[in-house]
C-alpha positions as CSV (number, residue, x, y, z in Angstrom):
1,X,-46.8,-78.2,-18.2
2,X,-48.3,-79.5,-21.6
3,X,-51.3,-77.6,-22.9
4,X,-53.4,-80.8,-22.7
5,X,-53.3,-80.6,-18.9
6,X,-55.0,-77.2,-18.8
7,X,-58.8,-76.9,-18.4
8,X,-61.1,-73.9,-19.0
9,X,-62.2,-72.2,-15.8
10,X,-64.6,-69.3,-15.3
11,X,-62.7,-66.0,-15.2
12,X,-63.6,-62.4,-14.6
13,X,-62.0,-59.0,-14.3
14,X,-63.9,-56.8,-11.9
15,X,-63.4,-53.0,-11.6
16,X,-63.7,-52.2,-7.9
17,X,-64.9,-48.9,-6.4
18,X,-66.7,-47.7,-9.5
19,X,-70.0,-48.2,-11.4
20,X,-68.4,-47.1,-14.6
21,X,-66.1,-49.6,-16.4
22,X,-62.4,-48.8,-16.3
23,X,-62.6,-46.1,-13.6
24,X,-61.8,-48.1,-10.5
25,X,-59.2,-50.6,-9.4
26,X,-59.3,-54.0,-11.3
27,X,-58.8,-57.5,-10.0
28,X,-58.6,-60.8,-11.9
29,X,-60.8,-63.6,-10.5
30,X,-60.3,-67.3,-11.3
31,X,-63.7,-68.6,-10.2
32,X,-63.1,-72.4,-10.1
33,X,-59.5,-73.0,-8.9
34,X,-59.8,-76.5,-7.6
35,X,-56.7,-78.6,-8.5
36,X,-54.4,-75.6,-9.1
37,X,-51.1,-75.7,-7.2
38,X,-49.7,-72.7,-5.5
39,X,-47.0,-72.6,-8.1
40,X,-49.6,-72.6,-10.9
41,X,-51.6,-69.8,-9.2
42,X,-48.4,-67.7,-8.9
43,X,-47.6,-68.3,-12.5
44,X,-51.1,-67.1,-13.6
45,X,-50.9,-64.1,-11.4
46,X,-47.6,-63.1,-12.9
47,X,-49.0,-63.6,-16.4
48,X,-52.1,-61.4,-15.8
49,X,-49.9,-58.6,-14.6
50,X,-52.8,-57.3,-12.5
51,X,-52.0,-55.8,-9.1
52,X,-53.8,-58.9,-7.7
53,X,-55.3,-62.1,-9.0
54,X,-57.6,-64.2,-6.8
55,X,-58.5,-67.9,-6.9
56,X,-61.8,-69.1,-5.5
57,X,-61.9,-72.5,-3.8
58,X,-64.4,-74.4,-1.6
59,X,-64.1,-73.4,2.1
60,X,-62.4,-75.6,4.6
61,X,-64.0,-73.8,7.5
62,X,-67.7,-74.6,7.9
63,X,-68.4,-71.0,8.9
64,X,-67.2,-69.6,5.5
65,X,-69.1,-69.3,2.2
66,X,-65.9,-69.7,0.1
67,X,-62.1,-69.6,0.3
68,X,-60.0,-67.2,-1.7
69,X,-56.3,-67.0,-2.3
70,X,-54.8,-63.7,-3.3
71,X,-51.6,-63.3,-5.4
72,X,-49.7,-60.3,-6.7
73,X,-47.3,-60.9,-9.6
74,X,-44.6,-61.5,-7.0
75,X,-46.2,-63.3,-4.0
76,X,-49.3,-64.5,-2.2
77,X,-51.0,-62.1,0.3
78,X,-52.9,-63.1,3.4
79,X,-55.6,-60.4,2.7
80,X,-56.2,-57.4,0.5
81,X,-59.2,-55.1,0.4
82,X,-60.2,-54.5,-3.2
83,X,-59.5,-58.1,-4.3
84,X,-61.8,-59.2,-1.5
85,X,-64.6,-56.9,-2.7
86,X,-64.1,-57.8,-6.4
87,X,-64.1,-61.5,-5.7
88,X,-67.3,-61.3,-3.7
89,X,-68.9,-59.2,-6.5
90,X,-68.0,-61.8,-9.1
91,X,-69.5,-64.7,-7.0
92,X,-72.7,-62.8,-6.1
93,X,-73.2,-61.7,-9.7
94,X,-73.2,-65.3,-10.9
95,X,-75.3,-66.6,-8.0
96,X,-72.5,-68.9,-6.9
97,X,-73.0,-68.0,-3.2
98,X,-75.9,-67.0,-1.0
99,X,-76.0,-64.3,1.7
100,X,-77.0,-65.0,5.3
101,X,-78.8,-62.0,6.7
102,X,-76.9,-59.7,4.3
103,X,-73.5,-61.1,5.3
104,X,-70.9,-63.1,3.3
105,X,-68.0,-64.9,5.0
106,X,-64.7,-65.1,3.1
107,X,-62.0,-67.5,4.3
108,X,-58.5,-66.5,3.5
109,X,-55.0,-66.8,4.9
110,X,-55.8,-63.9,7.3
111,X,-58.8,-65.9,8.7
112,X,-62.5,-65.3,8.3
113,X,-63.6,-61.9,6.8
114,X,-67.2,-60.8,7.0
115,X,-68.6,-58.8,4.1
116,X,-71.7,-56.7,4.4
117,X,-74.0,-56.6,1.3
118,X,-76.2,-53.6,0.7
119,X,-78.9,-53.9,-2.0
120,X,-80.6,-51.0,-3.7
121,X,-83.1,-52.4,-6.2
122,X,-81.1,-54.9,-8.3
123,X,-77.7,-53.2,-7.6
124,X,-75.5,-54.0,-4.7
125,X,-72.5,-52.6,-2.8
126,X,-70.0,-54.6,-0.8
127,X,-68.2,-53.7,2.4
128,X,-65.5,-55.3,4.5
129,X,-64.6,-54.5,8.2
130,X,-61.3,-52.7,8.4
131,X,-58.8,-54.6,10.6
132,X,-58.1,-52.9,13.9
133,X,-55.6,-50.1,13.2
134,X,-52.3,-49.8,15.0
135,X,-51.1,-46.2,14.7
136,X,-48.2,-44.1,15.8
137,X,-47.4,-40.4,15.1
138,X,-44.8,-39.6,12.5
139,X,-41.5,-38.3,13.9
140,X,-40.2,-34.8,13.0
141,X,-37.3,-36.1,10.8
142,X,-39.7,-38.1,8.7
143,X,-42.2,-35.3,8.6
144,X,-39.7,-32.9,7.2
145,X,-38.6,-35.5,4.6
146,X,-42.2,-35.9,3.5
147,X,-42.7,-32.2,3.2
148,X,-39.8,-32.0,0.8
149,X,-40.8,-35.1,-1.1
150,X,-44.3,-33.6,-1.7
151,X,-43.0,-30.3,-3.0
152,X,-42.3,-28.3,0.2
153,X,-45.9,-28.2,1.4
154,X,-47.5,-27.8,4.8
155,X,-48.6,-31.1,6.5
156,X,-51.4,-31.4,9.1
157,X,-52.0,-34.7,10.9
158,X,-49.3,-37.3,10.2
159,X,-49.7,-40.9,11.3
160,X,-48.1,-44.2,10.5
161,X,-51.0,-46.6,10.4
162,X,-51.0,-50.4,10.1
163,X,-54.3,-52.0,8.9
164,X,-52.5,-55.0,7.3
165,X,-50.6,-52.8,4.8
166,X,-49.0,-49.9,6.6
167,X,-49.4,-46.3,5.2
168,X,-48.0,-43.0,6.4
169,X,-51.2,-41.0,6.2
170,X,-51.1,-37.2,5.9
171,X,-53.8,-34.6,6.0
172,X,-53.2,-31.7,3.7
173,X,-54.8,-28.2,3.5
174,X,-57.5,-29.1,1.0
175,X,-58.3,-31.2,-2.1
176,X,-56.6,-28.7,-4.5
177,X,-53.3,-29.1,-2.7
178,X,-53.7,-32.9,-2.9
179,X,-54.3,-32.8,-6.7
180,X,-51.5,-30.4,-7.4
181,X,-48.6,-32.1,-5.6
182,X,-45.2,-32.2,-7.1
183,X,-44.2,-35.7,-5.9
184,X,-40.6,-36.9,-5.7
185,X,-41.2,-40.7,-6.1
186,X,-37.6,-41.6,-5.5
187,X,-37.8,-39.8,-2.1
188,X,-41.1,-41.4,-1.3
189,X,-39.5,-44.8,-2.0
190,X,-36.5,-44.0,0.2
191,X,-38.8,-42.9,3.1
192,X,-41.0,-46.0,2.6
193,X,-38.0,-48.3,2.8
194,X,-36.6,-46.6,5.9
195,X,-40.0,-46.7,7.7
196,X,-40.8,-50.2,6.3
197,X,-44.2,-49.1,5.0
198,X,-46.3,-49.8,1.9
199,X,-46.3,-46.2,0.9
200,X,-47.6,-42.7,1.6
201,X,-51.3,-41.6,1.4
202,X,-52.4,-38.0,1.4
203,X,-55.9,-36.5,1.7
204,X,-57.6,-33.1,1.8
205,X,-61.2,-31.9,2.1
206,X,-63.3,-31.2,-0.9
207,X,-65.6,-28.1,-1.0
208,X,-69.1,-28.3,0.6
209,X,-71.6,-29.7,-1.9
210,X,-69.1,-31.9,-3.6
211,X,-70.0,-35.5,-4.4
212,X,-67.3,-36.7,-1.9
213,X,-65.9,-35.4,1.3
214,X,-62.2,-36.0,0.6
215,X,-59.7,-36.3,-2.3
216,X,-57.2,-39.1,-1.6
217,X,-53.9,-40.0,-3.3
218,X,-51.6,-43.0,-2.5
219,X,-48.0,-43.5,-3.6
220,X,-46.3,-46.8,-3.3
221,X,-43.2,-46.9,-5.5
222,X,-41.5,-49.4,-3.2
223,X,-44.1,-52.0,-4.4
224,X,-43.8,-51.0,-8.0
225,X,-46.9,-48.8,-8.0
226,X,-46.0,-45.1,-8.4
227,X,-49.6,-44.1,-7.7
228,X,-52.5,-46.3,-6.8
229,X,-55.7,-46.1,-8.8
230,X,-58.0,-46.7,-5.8
231,X,-56.7,-48.3,-2.5
232,X,-58.9,-49.9,0.1
233,X,-56.3,-50.1,2.8
234,X,-55.1,-46.5,2.4
235,X,-58.7,-45.3,2.5
236,X,-59.0,-47.3,5.7
237,X,-56.1,-45.4,7.2
238,X,-57.7,-42.1,6.1
239,X,-61.0,-43.3,7.7
240,X,-59.1,-43.8,11.0
241,X,-57.7,-40.3,11.0
242,X,-61.1,-38.8,10.0
243,X,-62.8,-40.5,12.9
244,X,-60.1,-39.7,15.4
245,X,-60.1,-36.0,14.5
246,X,-63.9,-35.7,14.0
247,X,-63.5,-34.4,10.4
248,X,-67.0,-35.4,9.3
249,X,-70.4,-35.2,10.9
250,X,-72.6,-38.3,10.8
251,X,-71.5,-41.9,10.5
252,X,-70.5,-42.1,6.8
253,X,-68.7,-40.4,4.0
254,X,-67.4,-40.9,0.4
255,X,-63.9,-40.3,-0.7
256,X,-62.7,-39.8,-4.3
257,X,-59.4,-41.3,-5.5
258,X,-57.8,-41.9,-8.9
259,X,-58.4,-38.6,-10.7
260,X,-54.7,-37.8,-11.0
261,X,-54.1,-41.3,-12.3
262,X,-56.8,-41.2,-15.0
263,X,-59.5,-43.0,-12.9
264,X,-62.6,-42.0,-11.0
265,X,-62.9,-44.2,-7.9
266,X,-65.5,-43.7,-5.2
267,X,-64.8,-45.3,-1.8
268,X,-67.6,-45.4,0.8
269,X,-66.8,-45.4,4.5
270,X,-69.3,-46.3,7.2
271,X,-68.7,-46.1,11.0
272,X,-70.8,-48.8,12.7
273,X,-72.2,-48.4,16.3
274,X,-70.2,-51.4,17.4
275,X,-66.9,-49.6,16.5
276,X,-66.3,-51.3,13.1
277,X,-65.2,-49.2,10.2
278,X,-66.6,-50.5,6.9
279,X,-64.8,-49.8,3.6
280,X,-66.5,-50.6,0.3
281,X,-68.6,-49.4,-2.6
282,X,-69.7,-50.5,-6.1
283,X,-68.0,-52.7,-8.5
284,X,-68.5,-53.6,-12.2
285,X,-67.4,-56.7,-14.2
286,X,-65.5,-55.6,-17.3
287,X,-64.4,-59.0,-18.5
288,X,-66.3,-62.3,-18.2
289,X,-65.3,-65.6,-19.9
290,X,-62.8,-68.4,-19.3
291,X,-59.1,-68.9,-18.7
292,X,-56.9,-71.9,-19.4
293,X,-55.5,-73.0,-16.1
């Protein structure tokens, strides 16, 4: 495509699950994607080399406020958590969309996604409703393989949970054990391939008085990500286990993720009276400008 056929479009890179720049999980957002083909979107997503790049379009469903398409460097996704939050943050920040009773409605390939917006003074947090989880217990053979892959440690609760992405989710003794794992990524990749999962997530309780309830780590070498900075879907799986086993009192908690990968992500979880599990937190825009597309 000749360069003369490109136009400048509004573009942002948003760091999700952090108020501090470069501590969360970034997403690239092309704000005005009208006229771009699927092939062009995939080409841009491959070029950015971000875990996800999103493209904002006018909605085709009258109930939606906007439409978003989500691409990894390899393929398009029907839905993903942190790109959903980062895209909504970029749009709200610029005043491109308006809330309705504190709710935004995103249209994507997975359907309509409601996002709750929580304002404190001029700052805001965003939350999406976790898709209904489908869970099964991990069999003994896989459990033993996981114990070895994580450095011959003891494992508590062990579930395979599908919330869109599928994670084997393991409760470990405490946060210190989570931080000090000796992970065999080749073994994790082999286990993931056999179980047909996105990866393995582990969590452990932090001491009372900490600024978060749990330390979380997620490993997805099968997707080319040895360790996730901060993952919405894996924290959703942890939230399901926490609720099932009554690991927190009250209807909300915060999890920390990314410390072992050089980041400082904070994921907020809220259990709603209607049974929904909300996953979200703060975001910060680190790059704002234009992109030729």
